[in-house]
N, C-alpha and C positions, 0 to 999 in steps of 0.2 A: 504494500500500500504506500503510495507516494503521498505524503501529507500535503504537498503543494497542490494536489489534484482534488482536495476536499471541495465540496460544493460551496458556492458563494453564500448560501444561506447559513452554513456552519460558521461563518465569520461575523454574522450579525450579533448584536448583544443577545445574551443567552435567553432573556425573557421573551425576545421576539423569535429566535430560532426554534425554541422548544415551548410552544404555547400550551399551557395546561388546558385539558378539556373540562375538568370538573374537580371538585373536592367533595369530601364527605361531610362538610360542615355548612349546611344551608343557613340562610338568614334567620330562620325561626329557631335556630339553636338545637335542632335534633341531634342527639348523640347516637350515631350508628355503631352497632356492636357486632362483633364476631362471637356468637354463642359457643360454637364448637365446630369441629370439622373432622372428617375421617378420610382414609384412603385405603384402597386394597393394597396388599403387598405389591410393590413394583417388581416385575419379573422381566428378565431378558426375553425377547421375542422368540417364539418357537418352543417355549417350555410348557409349564403347567396350564397356561390359559389357551393354548393353541387351538383347541377344539371349540372354543366359545365364539360368540359374536360380540362386537363392541358394546352393544346395549346391555348385554349380560353383565359385563364388568361395571357399567354405570349403575345398573340395577342393584348390584351387590353393595356399591358405595352408598346408594340412597337408603337401602335397608339397614346398612350398618349405622348410618347417621341417626335413623329413627331409634334403633336399639340403644345406641350410646347416649342419646339425649333424653330418651323416654317421652318424646313429644307425641301428641295425637296427630295423626297424619292430616286431619282436617284443618289444622291451623295454618298450613302452608298455602300461600296465595299465588305463588308464581315459581316456576323453574326456569333457570337459564344455565345451559351447559356448553362447554367449549370442546371442540374437536378440530383436527386438522385434515387428516386423510379420511374422508367420509366413506362409510359403507353406503352404497347407493340405495340399498333396500330400507335403510333407516336414516334417511337424510336429516330428519329432525330427531336426532337421537335423544334429546332431552324429553321429548314427548313419549317416545317408545319406552325409555327407561322408567319414566315416572309411572306409566300405566303398568309396566311389568312389575314394578315394586309395590303395586297395590294402592297407589294414590287415586283419588277421585278423578274421573274423566272430566270434571268441571274445572280442574285447575289448569290454566294455560301454561304452555311451555315453549321455549324456542332455543335454538342452537346458534352459537356464535363461533367465528373462527378468526383468530389473530395470531396464527402460528404458535410459538412457544409460550405466549402470554394469553392464550385463549381462556383459561379459567380465571385469570385476573380480570379479563374483560367480562366474563360471566358474573363475577362478584360485583364489579362496579356497575354493571347494567342493573343488577338487582338493587344496589344501593341507590341508584338514580331513580328507579321506580318508587322506592320507598320514600326517598326525600320529597318527591313530588306528591306524595299522598295517594298514589294510585293503589298501592298495596301496603301491607304491614309486615308480612313475613315472606322472605325469599330463601330458596335453596339454590345455591350456585355450585358449580363444579366442572368437571370435564373428564374426558376419557381419550385414550389413544390405544389402538390395537394394531401393532406392527406385525403380528403373526399371520395376518391374512389381509393384505392390502389389495385394493381393486387393481386388476391388470386388464388393460383394454386391447382390443384388436387395433391394428393400424388404422389411420384415418381413411385410407383408400378402401380397406376391407370393410370398414363400418359403412361407408357409402354404398358399396355393392350389396351388403346385407340388407340395408334399408330399402334399396331398390328391389331386391329380391322379395321382400315382404309385400311389395305392391304388384309383383308380376301376375299377370292375368292368365298366362298359359304356360304349358310345359316348355314350349319353344322359347318364350321370353326368359324363363328361368334358366334354361340351358345356355342361352346367349350370355347371360350375366355370369354364369359359372365359368364360361370360356374366357372371361376377362381376368380371372384371378391369376396372379403371378406369384411365384415363390416369395418375393419380397413383401407381398401383402400380408403374409402370414406371420411376420415378425410382430411380437407383442409390444405394447407400449407400457413400460414399467414406470410407476411413480418415482420421480427423482427428488431427493432432498436438495434442491437447487433453486436459485433465484430465476424466476421467469424472465425478469428484465435483463439479467446479465448472463444467464446460463451457467453461472459458477456455483459450485457446491459450497456449503458453509465451511467444510474442511479446508478447501483452498483458501477461502477468505481468512480463516483462523491462522493458517500458515503464514500468509502475507502480513497479517496484523502482528503476529508474534515477531516476525523479522523486522518490521518497521520500528517496533518499540524495544527491540533488542532482548526479547525473552528467549533465553537459551533452552535447548532440549533438556538440560539438567534441571533447570528451574521448573519446567513443565512436568517432568517425571516426579520431581520432589513434591510438587503441589498435588499431583494425582495420588501419590502414596499417602499424603496427609489426609486427603478427602476420604480415602478408603479406611485408613486407620481410625479416624474420628467417627465415621459411620459405624464401624464394627464396635467400637467402644460404647457408642450411644445405644446401639441395639442390645448389647450385652447388659448395659445398665438399666434397660427398660425405659429409656427416654423416648423412644419412637412410639409413643402411646396413641398416635393418630392412626396406626395400622389396625384394621379390623380383619379377622380371619375369614378366609373364603374357602368354601367347599365346592369344588367343581363337580359336575355330574359324573365324570369318569374317574375322579380322584379318590383314592382310598382314605386320605387324611386331609385335614384342613391345611391350607396354605397360610402360614402365619408370619412370614418374614420376607424381606427383599432378598433376591438371590443373585444380585450383581456385585455385591460387596466382595472384594478380593484383596488379600494381602500378598502382593507380589514383590519380590526382592528387587533392589535397584539394578543389580547385575542383569537379571532377566529382562527388565524393562528396557535397559539400554541396548539390548540386542534386537529389539523390534525395528522393522524397517518403516520408513515414512509411509503414511497411508494415502497421502494426496499428492503432494509435490515431490516427485521422485527424481533423483535420489537424495536431494539435499534438504528436503523439508524436515520439520521438527515435530509435526503433529502425527501421532501414532494411534493405534487402536487403544493403547493403554492410557493415554492422556486425553482421551475424548469420551464424551458421554456415549452410551450405547443405545441401540434400538430397544425400546421398552414397551411392555404392555402394562396398563394400569388405569385406575379411575379414582376420582376424588369427589367429595361433596362437603359443603359448608352451610351452616345455618346462620343467616344474617337478618337483623331486624333493628328497630330502635331500642334504646335502653328502656324506655317506658314500657314498650310491649313485652320485653323480656321480664320486667318486674311483674307485670300483670299475669304472665304465664308461670311465674315462679322459677324462671331460669336464671342461672348465674353466668353472665358473659365472661369470656376470657380476655377480650381486648376491645378497645375503641378503634374504629377506623378514623384516624385523624386527618389524613390527606391522601390523595392519589393523583397521579398525572401520567400522561402518555407523551412520548417524544418520537420523533422520526428524523432520520438522516439519509444521506446518500446510500443507496442499497449496494453500491459497489465497494467504495473505499472505506465506508463507515458502517458496514453491515452489522457488525457485532459490537459497536462502541456505545450503544444506548445506555448501559449502566453508568458510564462516565458522564454522559450528557444529562441523564435524568437525576443523578444524585444531588447536584447543587440546586436544581429546580425544586425538587421536593423538600429539601432542607429549608430553602428560602420561604416556601409556602407556610412553614410552621415556625420560622424564625429560629431555626436550630443550626448547629454545626455538627460536623462528624463527631466531635468530642462529646456532644450531648446524647448521642445514640449509644445505647447499651448493648443492643443485639443487632448484628448485621447478617442478613440472609440474601446472598446473591446467587443467581442461577449460574451454574458451571456448565456451559455448553462444551467448552474445550479449556484445558488448563492454560493454553497459550492465550486464548481469548480473555479469560478473566484476569490473568496477570497483566495483559496489555492494558485493560481498563484501569487496573489499580495504578499502573505506571502513568497512564494519562492523567488521572486525578492528582497524582503527586508531582506533575510537571508544570511549572510556571509557564514555560514556553508553549506547551500545547494548550493549556487552559486560556492563555491570553490570545494566542493567534487563531485558535479554532473554535473556542467556546465563548469568546467575548467576555471573559472574566478578567478582573484586575490581577488576580493571583491564582495559584493552584487551589483546588478544592481541599486538598490535604492528604496526609498519609493515613492509610487505613490501619487501625490497630487489629492485628491478626488474632489477638486473644478474644476479640468479639466476633470474628468472621467465620461463619459456617462451622460452628463448633460441633455440630452433629453430622458432619459430612454434607455432601451436596449432590448435584445431578451426576457428577462423574462417578460416584460410587453407589448412590441410592437408585439412580436411574432417572430417565427423563421421558415419561409418556407426554408428548407435546401438549395435549389438551388438558392434562391433569396437574402439571407441576405448580401452577400458581397457587392452588389451595395448599399444596404441600409446603410451599414457602411461607404462607401465612401461618400455618399451624406450627411449623418449627419456630417462627418468630414469636408467636404467642406463648407457646409452651416453654421456650427458652427464657422469656421474660419472667415467667412465673418461677421457673427452676433457679434462675440466676439472680432473682430479685432486681430485675431491671425495670425501668420506667418506659423507655421508648425503644421501638424496634423499627428498622428500615429494611425494606427488601427492594431489590431491583433485578430486572431481567431483560435480556435482549431477545429479539425475535426476527424472523425472516422479514425481508422488505426494509431492513434498516430501522425497525421500530423497537420500542421498549416501554417498560412500565416502571414506575416507582411508587411505593406506598409507605406510609408511616402509620404504625400502630402504637397505641399506648395501653399499658396493662390496666385492666379493670381493677379497682381496689378490692373487690370481692373474689377475684379470679383464683381458681384452684385447678390442679391437674386432675 
């Protein structure tokens, strides 16, 4: 990534370049709260969930949320779920999952997609509806199912098949069949790549790491840190947002994430570059992996929670979305959104007790941290007077992150919120901030405050 090629908008004053869409503090002073949230265990694709459908996973998350909170299903006013690679049979997966989980067919539901921050968008969509007084109680979440992604025929083959469907005679049908060529039979696989640039995120992460001087050793070390912290958190029982899942063909309940690995530095160092060969630094071991999983969270006003006898875990104090150049700044949204969301609450990095950042790639997250700690970058490309600041790693992703726990695109946002809320309670913190990048050069930032009555 050549920093000189950053888009002109990135050099505007930051408040203009990254305009906030909304906050969770409306004029009438409603306190929006996160009551609780759950997720299925996050599993590497092709493992225990492989025979399911995505709405099955989302249904498990919804049922798990009801069981954990003890709510009556009738209190829910609206569902919003995020997903990225949609199953065409269940395009509005929020609706199908809610019906499958036994909720009333009178409760509306819709599905959103915003790449890796889809469940963040689901949460803030519900918050917006509640702020406006449209509804009182929302359930937000998301799902991704990489074990069975839609694979299409080629465009030419699809065109012939559609014509064949309208053929009126055997002769017309045979004429269309005669037009089929071997190349028409090549399938179209979904690619984790930018439509506007044709570049995969891995390539972008490699270039970003090179631009900010993030070494292969730094990336491997960070990845090992993520896995070690996730393993320790799991063993200590900190990952209490996980709900057990019993699949139809499974003999036992699935109770834990299965992507956490403790791999020695020597073994990691032997892995070859995964994207830019032979000189790239991004490998399979320092990247997040294809993951199946779902999540769900219960959100409402503090007043409504009190009426229902529910104890919230955290207040949603602010949220905002940013976007940058999808080529050279594809994965830089955490750096861009951090000062914006802090400014909205009049806070600095030192005021934040818990940091939860999405780890798409070790090189990506380390580049963002270096960008925030650079006066030059923050002044020349973010319109700031000085750097955002150095991140205290003792506050950062202390229970692991997407590199180790996994990253089901549509579900990660709720996982970030739950880690943030539960860590505040466990670590006696007041404020938590989360940030994540997403395809298209977009990103999200959120600030949560621990509720005074919060408990694990």
